[in-house]
N, C-alpha and C positions, 0 to 999 in steps of 0.2 A: 468585461467578460466574466470576472469572478462574481459580480453581483448577479448576473444572469444565471450562472451555475448555482449559486447559493439559493436564489429564489426558486429555481426549478426543483432542486432537491428538497427544499423546505416544503414545497407543495406536494411532492410525491412521497414524503417521508412516512405518512400514516399507512400507505399501502405498498411501500417499497419491498418489504419482505415477501409479501404475497406475490408480487410481480417478478422479483428477481432472485429469490433465495435459491431456487433450483439451478439457475444459470450460474450464479456465483459459486455454489458448492461444486459444480463441475470444474470450474477453474481451480478451486482448492484441491480437488482430487488429482489434478494434473501434477501436483507437488507432493503427493503422498510419499514418494521415495525420499524427498528432501526431509520431510518431517520425521520419517522413520530413522534416517541415518544421522542427521545433524544433532549435535548436542543442544539441549534446551538452554537457551540463554536469553538475555533481555532483548525484546524486539518491539518494533513499532509497526502498527497497521496504519499506514498513511493514506487517509481517505477511507476510514473505517465504516462510514455510514452508520448503520444500525447495529454494528457489531457482529455481522454474519461470520466473519473469520473466527472470532472468539467462539461462537456457537459450534462451528464446525470442529475446531480444535478440542473443545470441551467434550464433544461426542467421540471423536476418534483418537485424540492424543491429549488427554486432559492434563498431563504433566506440563505441557507447554503453557497452559493458561495462567500459571502463576507469574509468568514473565511478560504478560500481555500489556501493551499500552496502545490505545487507539485514539486517533485524532481525525476530525472532519471539519470542514469549513461551514457546514450546515447545522445550525442549532436544532432544526427540526429532526434531522437524522440522529443527532446525539440524544435528544429527548426520547426518541423511540428506543434507542439502545438502552438508555437508563431505565425505561419502563420494564425492560426485560432483565434488569439487574446485571447488565454487562459492566464489569468494573473497569476503572481506569480509562474512561472515555472523556475526551476534552474537545471543546470547540477550539480549533486551531487551523491556521493556514499552513500548508506544507512548505510554503516559501518563507515562513517566519515561525519556526518551531521553538517553543519555550522549553528546551531541554539543553543540558550542558553539552559541550564538545565531547566527542568520543564516548557517548553514553550507551549506544545500542550495538549489539552484535549483528542483528539482522533488521532490515527494513523491508516490508512487503507493501506493495501499492498496486492494487488491481484496477485497471481501466481509468485511472486518474490522470497520470502524467500526459497521456495523449489528448486530454481535454484542455490542456493549459496553453495551447497555441504558442505565443511568444515567450512564455515564462518557463519553458522546459528547463533551460539552463539554470535559472534561478532556483527552481525546485530541486534539481539534481545537486546543485552546489550546497543547498541547505541540508539535504539528506546526507551528503558527504560530510558535512560539519558534525552532525550528531552521530554518525556511524563511526565505530572504532576502525583503526587501521586494520586492513584485511577483513573488515566486516563485509557482509553480503547484502546486496540489494537485489530483490526479486520484484520485477514489475511487469505488468502486461499493458498492452495497448491494443485497441480494436484494430484488426488487420487493415480496415479501410483508412485508418489514420496514421499508419506507419509510413514514414518517409525516410529517405537516406540521411536526412538531417539528424535523426535521433542517434545514429551511430557516431556522428561527429560530436554531438552534445555529450554522449557518454565519455568519449575520450577527453573532451575539454574540461571535464569536471572531476578528473582524477579517479575514474573508474576504468577497470579492465573488464572487457566483455568475456565472460567465461563460457557462456552457452546461450543459444536461442532455440526456441521451438514454437511451433504453432499448435494451438489447441482450440477447436471450435472456432469462435469468432475472434479470438485473441491471438496475439503474438507475444511470447514471453521472452524476457531478457533476464539473465542471471549475471550479475556484475560483482566484481570484487573491488573494494576500496583500496587504492594504491597510494593514498596520500603519504607524504613523508613525515 
């Protein structure tokens, strides 16, 4: 499954921004209150693609950009982001993050976790590992991919669900890391 996703995103990487920038920015707009209220701290864009979240933040909340780290499993997507001079982009699988324990204050993941099928638990466990205690995970899943299983996975991986809301085609989850 990962190979199929990686190949698909590699193939679409050169025109990804043209096709999806407007849609992705609408998702980011749904979090404007979050970006305005929360303190700027170290964060991970898990499934960063071409770095659209960085571009959005650079335009609206530039102080957040100095804390940006982005990863994506697709080398093609990372290459496109690097062409735009997006800093701190790395090719990495969100199930095997090359960061120390308790490194990030926030993790954002837009429309990625819902694509993982059987490995949602693995991805959430790994995100939990790199997220500080009481750190915040914000992720979205396409509404058509949301199942009751996701709520169980959130609880099984030491996250407390703080809030959910739907926006456009996505359903958003805001979770707090409650590891000991």
